[in-house]
NUBA-525083 format. One record per residue (C-alpha): residue number from 0; x, y, z. Coordinates in steps of 0.25 Angstrom, whole numbers, plus 2048, in hexadecimal, padded with zeros to 3 digits. Each point is the difference from the previous one (the first is absolute). Layout:
BEGIN
@n=NUM&X=X&Y=Y&Z=Z;
...
END
This chain:
BEGIN
@n=0&X=800&Y=800&Z=800;
@n=1&X=806&Y=80D&Z=7FB;
@n=2&X=802&Y=80C&Z=809;
@n=3&X=7F7&Y=808&Z=7F7;
@n=4&X=7F5&Y=7F6&Z=801;
@n=5&X=801&Y=800&Z=80F;
@n=6&X=800&Y=80F&Z=800;
@n=7&X=7F4&Y=800&Z=7F7;
@n=8&X=7F9&Y=7F6&Z=809;
@n=9&X=802&Y=806&Z=80D;
@n=10&X=803&Y=810&Z=7FE;
@n=11&X=7F1&Y=803&Z=7FF;
@n=12&X=7FD&Y=7FD&Z=80E;
@n=13&X=80A&Y=80A&Z=805;
@n=14&X=7FD&Y=80B&Z=7F5;
@n=15&X=7F1&Y=7FE&Z=7FE;
@n=16&X=7FC&Y=7F8&Z=80B;
@n=17&X=7FA&Y=7F6&Z=7F6;
@n=18&X=801&Y=7F1&Z=7FF;
@n=19&X=801&Y=801&Z=7F0;
@n=20&X=80E&Y=801&Z=7F9;
@n=21&X=807&Y=80D&Z=800;
@n=22&X=7FE&Y=803&Z=7F1;
@n=23&X=7F1&Y=7FC&Z=800;
@n=24&X=7FE&Y=809&Z=80C;
@n=25&X=807&Y=80B&Z=7F9;
@n=26&X=7F8&Y=7FE&Z=7F4;
@n=27&X=7F3&Y=800&Z=809;
@n=28&X=805&Y=80D&Z=807;
@n=29&X=802&Y=807&Z=7F2;
@n=30&X=7F2&Y=7FB&Z=7FB;
@n=31&X=7F9&Y=805&Z=80C;
@n=32&X=807&Y=80D&Z=7FF;
@n=33&X=7FF&Y=803&Z=7F1;
@n=34&X=7F6&Y=7F7&Z=7F9;
@n=35&X=7F4&Y=7FD&Z=80A;
@n=36&X=7F5&Y=80A&Z=7FD;
@n=37&X=7F8&Y=805&Z=80C;
@n=38&X=7F9&Y=80B&Z=7F9;
@n=39&X=7F1&Y=7FF&Z=802;
@n=40&X=801&Y=7F2&Z=807;
@n=41&X=7F5&Y=7FC&Z=80A;
@n=42&X=802&Y=7FC&Z=80F;
@n=43&X=801&Y=7F1&Z=7FC;
@n=44&X=80C&Y=802&Z=7F7;
@n=45&X=806&Y=80A&Z=80A;
@n=46&X=7FF&Y=7F4&Z=80A;
@n=47&X=806&Y=7F7&Z=7F6;
@n=48&X=80C&Y=809&Z=7FE;
@n=49&X=802&Y=802&Z=80E;
@n=50&X=7FF&Y=7F2&Z=805;
@n=51&X=802&Y=7F7&Z=7F4;
@n=52&X=7F4&Y=7F9&Z=801;
@n=53&X=7F1&Y=802&Z=7FF;
@n=54&X=7F3&Y=7F8&Z=803;
@n=55&X=7F6&Y=807&Z=7F7;
@n=56&X=7F1&Y=800&Z=803;
@n=57&X=7FC&Y=7F7&Z=7F5;
@n=58&X=7FD&Y=7F1&Z=800;
@n=59&X=7FF&Y=7F5&Z=7F5;
@n=60&X=7F8&Y=7F5&Z=808;
@n=61&X=7F8&Y=7FC&Z=7F4;
@n=62&X=80C&Y=7FD&Z=7F7;
@n=63&X=808&Y=7F9&Z=80B;
@n=64&X=7F4&Y=7F7&Z=803;
@n=65&X=800&Y=7FD&Z=7F1;
@n=66&X=80F&Y=7FD&Z=801;
@n=67&X=7FE&Y=7F6&Z=80C;
@n=68&X=7F6&Y=7F8&Z=7F8;
@n=69&X=80A&Y=7FF&Z=7F5;
@n=70&X=80C&Y=7FC&Z=808;
@n=71&X=804&Y=7F1&Z=800;
@n=72&X=80A&Y=7FB&Z=80A;
@n=73&X=802&Y=7F4&Z=7F6;
@n=74&X=806&Y=80A&Z=7F7;
@n=75&X=80B&Y=807&Z=808;
@n=76&X=80F&Y=802&Z=801;
@n=77&X=805&Y=7FA&Z=80E;
@n=78&X=80A&Y=808&Z=808;
@n=79&X=805&Y=7FF&Z=80E;
@n=80&X=7F5&Y=802&Z=809;
@n=81&X=7F8&Y=807&Z=7F5;
@n=82&X=7FB&Y=7FE&Z=7F2;
@n=83&X=7FC&Y=809&Z=7F4;
@n=84&X=7F3&Y=7FD&Z=7F8;
@n=85&X=802&Y=7FE&Z=7F1;
@n=86&X=7F9&Y=80C&Z=7F9;
@n=87&X=7F7&Y=7FB&Z=7F5;
@n=88&X=7F8&Y=809&Z=7F6;
@n=89&X=7F4&Y=801&Z=808;
@n=90&X=809&Y=804&Z=80C;
@n=91&X=807&Y=80A&Z=7F8;
@n=92&X=7F3&Y=806&Z=7FA;
@n=93&X=7FB&Y=802&Z=80F;
@n=94&X=80D&Y=807&Z=804;
@n=95&X=7FF&Y=809&Z=7F3;
@n=96&X=7F2&Y=803&Z=804;
@n=97&X=806&Y=806&Z=80D;
@n=98&X=80B&Y=808&Z=7F8;
@n=99&X=7F6&Y=805&Z=7F6;
@n=100&X=7F5&Y=805&Z=80A;
@n=101&X=7FD&Y=80E&Z=802;
@n=102&X=804&Y=800&Z=80E;
@n=103&X=80E&Y=7FA&Z=7FE;
@n=104&X=801&Y=80A&Z=7F4;
@n=105&X=7FE&Y=80C&Z=80A;
@n=106&X=80C&Y=7FB&Z=808;
@n=107&X=809&Y=7FC&Z=7F4;
@n=108&X=7FE&Y=80F&Z=7FA;
@n=109&X=803&Y=806&Z=80E;
@n=110&X=80D&Y=7F7&Z=801;
@n=111&X=804&Y=803&Z=7F1;
@n=112&X=7FF&Y=80F&Z=804;
@n=113&X=808&Y=7FE&Z=80C;
@n=114&X=80B&Y=7F8&Z=7FA;
@n=115&X=800&Y=809&Z=7F4;
@n=116&X=7FF&Y=7F5&Z=7F6;
@n=117&X=7F8&Y=7F5&Z=7FB;
@n=118&X=7FF&Y=7F3&Z=808;
@n=119&X=7FF&Y=7F1&Z=7FA;
@n=120&X=7FE&Y=7F3&Z=807;
@n=121&X=80C&Y=7F7&Z=801;
@n=122&X=7FB&Y=7F4&Z=808;
@n=123&X=7F4&Y=7FA&Z=806;
@n=124&X=7FF&Y=7F4&Z=809;
@n=125&X=7F6&Y=7FA&Z=80B;
@n=126&X=807&Y=7F9&Z=80B;
@n=127&X=7FD&Y=7F9&Z=80D;
@n=128&X=809&Y=800&Z=80C;
@n=129&X=800&Y=7F5&Z=80A;
@n=130&X=805&Y=800&Z=80F;
@n=131&X=80F&Y=800&Z=802;
@n=132&X=807&Y=7FD&Z=80E;
@n=133&X=800&Y=80D&Z=808;
@n=134&X=80E&Y=7FE&Z=804;
@n=135&X=806&Y=801&Z=7F2;
@n=136&X=7F6&Y=80B&Z=7FB;
@n=137&X=80A&Y=80C&Z=801;
@n=138&X=80D&Y=7F9&Z=7FC;
@n=139&X=7FD&Y=7F6&Z=7F5;
@n=140&X=7FA&Y=805&Z=7F3;
@n=141&X=7F4&Y=7F6&Z=7FC;
@n=142&X=7F6&Y=80A&Z=7F9;
@n=143&X=806&Y=80D&Z=803;
@n=144&X=7FC&Y=7FF&Z=80F;
@n=145&X=80B&Y=808&Z=805;
@n=146&X=802&Y=810&Z=7FF;
@n=147&X=805&Y=804&Z=7F3;
@n=148&X=7FE&Y=80A&Z=7F4;
@n=149&X=7FF&Y=7FC&Z=7F2;
@n=150&X=80E&Y=803&Z=7F9;
@n=151&X=7FA&Y=809&Z=7F5;
@n=152&X=7FF&Y=80F&Z=7FD;
@n=153&X=7F4&Y=807&Z=804;
@n=154&X=7F9&Y=7FE&Z=7F3;
@n=155&X=7FC&Y=7F3&Z=805;
@n=156&X=7F4&Y=7FE&Z=809;
@n=157&X=7F6&Y=7F6&Z=804;
@n=158&X=7F1&Y=7FF&Z=803;
@n=159&X=7FB&Y=7F5&Z=809;
@n=160&X=7F1&Y=7FC&Z=800;
@n=161&X=7FA&Y=7F6&Z=80B;
@n=162&X=7F9&Y=7F4&Z=7FA;
@n=163&X=7F9&Y=7FE&Z=80E;
@n=164&X=7FF&Y=807&Z=80D;
@n=165&X=80E&Y=801&Z=806;
@n=166&X=802&Y=802&Z=80F;
@n=167&X=80C&Y=7FF&Z=809;
@n=168&X=7FF&Y=7F1&Z=800;
@n=169&X=802&Y=7FE&Z=7F1;
@n=170&X=80E&Y=805&Z=7FE;
@n=171&X=7FD&Y=80F&Z=7FB;
@n=172&X=80B&Y=807&Z=7F9;
@n=173&X=808&Y=809&Z=80A;
@n=174&X=806&Y=80D&Z=7FC;
@n=175&X=805&Y=80D&Z=804;
@n=176&X=7FF&Y=80E&Z=7FA;
@n=177&X=80C&Y=806&Z=7F9;
@n=178&X=803&Y=809&Z=80D;
@n=179&X=7FD&Y=7F3&Z=809;
@n=180&X=809&Y=7F8&Z=7F7;
@n=181&X=80B&Y=809&Z=804;
@n=182&X=7FD&Y=7FF&Z=80F;
@n=183&X=800&Y=7F1&Z=7FF;
@n=184&X=80E&Y=800&Z=7F9;
@n=185&X=805&Y=809&Z=80B;
@n=186&X=7FA&Y=7F9&Z=80C;
@n=187&X=801&Y=7F2&Z=7FC;
@n=188&X=80E&Y=800&Z=7FA;
@n=189&X=7FB&Y=7FC&Z=7F3;
@n=190&X=80B&Y=7FB&Z=7F6;
@n=191&X=7F8&Y=7F7&Z=7F7;
@n=192&X=7F4&Y=7F7&Z=800;
@n=193&X=807&Y=7F5&Z=808;
@n=194&X=806&Y=809&Z=80A;
@n=195&X=7F8&Y=80A&Z=809;
@n=196&X=7FA&Y=801&Z=80D;
@n=197&X=7F1&Y=801&Z=804;
@n=198&X=800&Y=80B&Z=80B;
@n=199&X=7F3&Y=808&Z=801;
@n=200&X=7FB&Y=7FA&Z=7F3;
@n=201&X=7F2&Y=805&Z=802;
@n=202&X=803&Y=80D&Z=807;
@n=203&X=809&Y=804&Z=7F4;
@n=204&X=7F4&Y=801&Z=7F7;
@n=205&X=7FC&Y=7F2&Z=7FC;
@n=206&X=7F5&Y=7FF&Z=7F5;
@n=207&X=7F9&Y=7F3&Z=7FF;
@n=208&X=7F8&Y=7FE&Z=7F3;
@n=209&X=7F4&Y=7FA&Z=805;
@n=210&X=7F3&Y=803&Z=7F9;
@n=211&X=7F3&Y=7FA&Z=7F9;
@n=212&X=7FF&Y=7F8&Z=7F4;
@n=213&X=803&Y=809&Z=7F4;
@n=214&X=808&Y=80B&Z=808;
@n=215&X=80C&Y=805&Z=7FA;
@n=216&X=80E&Y=805&Z=804;
@n=217&X=809&Y=809&Z=7F7;
@n=218&X=80F&Y=7FF&Z=804;
@n=219&X=80D&Y=805&Z=7FC;
@n=220&X=808&Y=7F3&Z=803;
@n=221&X=80D&Y=806&Z=7FD;
@n=222&X=7FF&Y=80B&Z=80A;
@n=223&X=7F8&Y=7F9&Z=80C;
@n=224&X=804&Y=7F5&Z=808;
@n=225&X=7F6&Y=7F4&Z=7FF;
@n=226&X=7FF&Y=7F2&Z=802;
@n=227&X=7F5&Y=7F5&Z=7FF;
@n=228&X=7FD&Y=7FB&Z=80F;
@n=229&X=7FD&Y=7F1&Z=802;
@n=230&X=7F1&Y=7FC&Z=802;
@n=231&X=7FD&Y=7F9&Z=80D;
@n=232&X=7FF&Y=7F1&Z=7FF;
@n=233&X=7F4&Y=7FB&Z=7F8;
@n=234&X=7FF&Y=80E&Z=7F9;
@n=235&X=805&Y=805&Z=7F3;
@n=236&X=800&Y=80D&Z=7F8;
@n=237&X=7FB&Y=801&Z=7F1;
@n=238&X=805&Y=80D&Z=7F9;
@n=239&X=800&Y=806&Z=7F2;
@n=240&X=80D&Y=807&Z=7FD;
@n=241&X=801&Y=80A&Z=7F5;
@n=242&X=80E&Y=806&Z=7FC;
@n=243&X=801&Y=80D&Z=7F8;
@n=244&X=80B&Y=807&Z=7F9;
@n=245&X=800&Y=80F&Z=7FD;
@n=246&X=806&Y=801&Z=7F2;
@n=247&X=809&Y=80C&Z=7FC;
@n=248&X=7FC&Y=7FE&Z=7F1;
@n=249&X=7FB&Y=80D&Z=7F9;
@n=250&X=7F7&Y=7FA&Z=7F5;
@n=251&X=7F6&Y=7F6&Z=807;
@n=252&X=7F2&Y=7FD&Z=7FD;
@n=253&X=7F5&Y=805&Z=809;
@n=254&X=7FE&Y=7F1&Z=804;
@n=255&X=80E&Y=7FF&Z=806;
@n=256&X=7FB&Y=7F6&Z=80B;
@n=257&X=802&Y=7F4&Z=7F6;
@n=258&X=80B&Y=806&Z=7F8;
@n=259&X=80A&Y=7F4&Z=802;
@n=260&X=7F5&Y=7F5&Z=800;
@n=261&X=802&Y=7FB&Z=7F2;
@n=262&X=810&Y=7FE&Z=801;
@n=263&X=800&Y=7FC&Z=80F;
@n=264&X=7F3&Y=7F9&Z=802;
@n=265&X=806&Y=7F4&Z=807;
@n=266&X=808&Y=80A&Z=809;
@n=267&X=7F4&Y=808&Z=804;
@n=268&X=7F6&Y=7F4&Z=802;
@n=269&X=809&Y=7F5&Z=804;
@n=270&X=808&Y=807&Z=80A;
@n=271&X=80E&Y=802&Z=7FC;
@n=272&X=808&Y=80C&Z=802;
@n=273&X=807&Y=803&Z=7F3;
@n=274&X=7F7&Y=80C&Z=7FC;
@n=275&X=801&Y=807&Z=80E;
@n=276&X=80F&Y=7FE&Z=801;
@n=277&X=801&Y=806&Z=7F2;
@n=278&X=7F8&Y=80C&Z=803;
@n=279&X=803&Y=803&Z=80F;
@n=280&X=80D&Y=7F9&Z=804;
@n=281&X=80B&Y=806&Z=7F7;
@n=282&X=80D&Y=7F9&Z=801;
@n=283&X=80A&Y=80B&Z=800;
@n=284&X=801&Y=80E&Z=805;
@n=285&X=802&Y=805&Z=7F2;
@n=286&X=7F3&Y=7F9&Z=7FD;
@n=287&X=7F9&Y=807&Z=80B;
@n=288&X=805&Y=80D&Z=7FC;
@n=289&X=7FA&Y=7FE&Z=7F2;
@n=290&X=7F3&Y=7FB&Z=805;
@n=291&X=7FF&Y=80C&Z=809;
@n=292&X=803&Y=80A&Z=7F5;
@n=293&X=7F5&Y=7FA&Z=7F7;
@n=294&X=7F6&Y=802&Z=80C;
@n=295&X=804&Y=80F&Z=800;
@n=296&X=7FF&Y=801&Z=7F1;
@n=297&X=7F3&Y=7F9&Z=7FF;
@n=298&X=7F8&Y=805&Z=80C;
@n=299&X=7F1&Y=801&Z=7FC;
@n=300&X=7FD&Y=80C&Z=80A;
END
């Protein structure tokens, strides 16, 4: 492991109080300063900007109940203490009904105005988490069950939709706001997802994504510490995960959401990460500079 690699991995905790890499944290700092558009934003977007997450007052219960009827545990991809459902055409169509709905479009438009560029879907999956041993919940990575950020630049974000009522016993997602992520790092000697303490976990500002069937959470996962907690024995958690990328391309159709579906259909609907890495995980600092310049040049507001 080179010295530059170690510096990039660790320096951000000291300079930005962020668990992301130094170069990605620098990119995020500059994006927040020079590209983010707060003109005319409402209280929800201001909350999202300040905290890095938002639980909108919308619900997709009808669509999620349709999804539950279509899910088949005989068609799944088994993983350790979890599995992902195989998404057939009918399931994909229901997910698209959510994405194409007027109430979703309201938030998509607000987010595109905020990020100052068009947004496209890069990944969709439905997964079930099962119980794991509490003794390893914070030190062994099974299904992202220890605190981490997604190592992407901030043009990547996720939307989580409950497929059933989720309470504290069913392994809700735990997360911290951007500000409280910094507190967690400071007070818990956070080094990485395998090395941190758990002092004052709740008092620092822990948010547990509990809620009703069809409730949603929008989260900037590169900026907010988060983890999937373990369900209690005999319980589980089903969730629809939608990942999005803010594109820096100037010429893009009004229906940008499905821009990459033709060329990356399997990547989007069969849950691989090639597309998200291509758009949101630049491999070099030079590439990050190039991407940032394009965002500056192609702002839509």
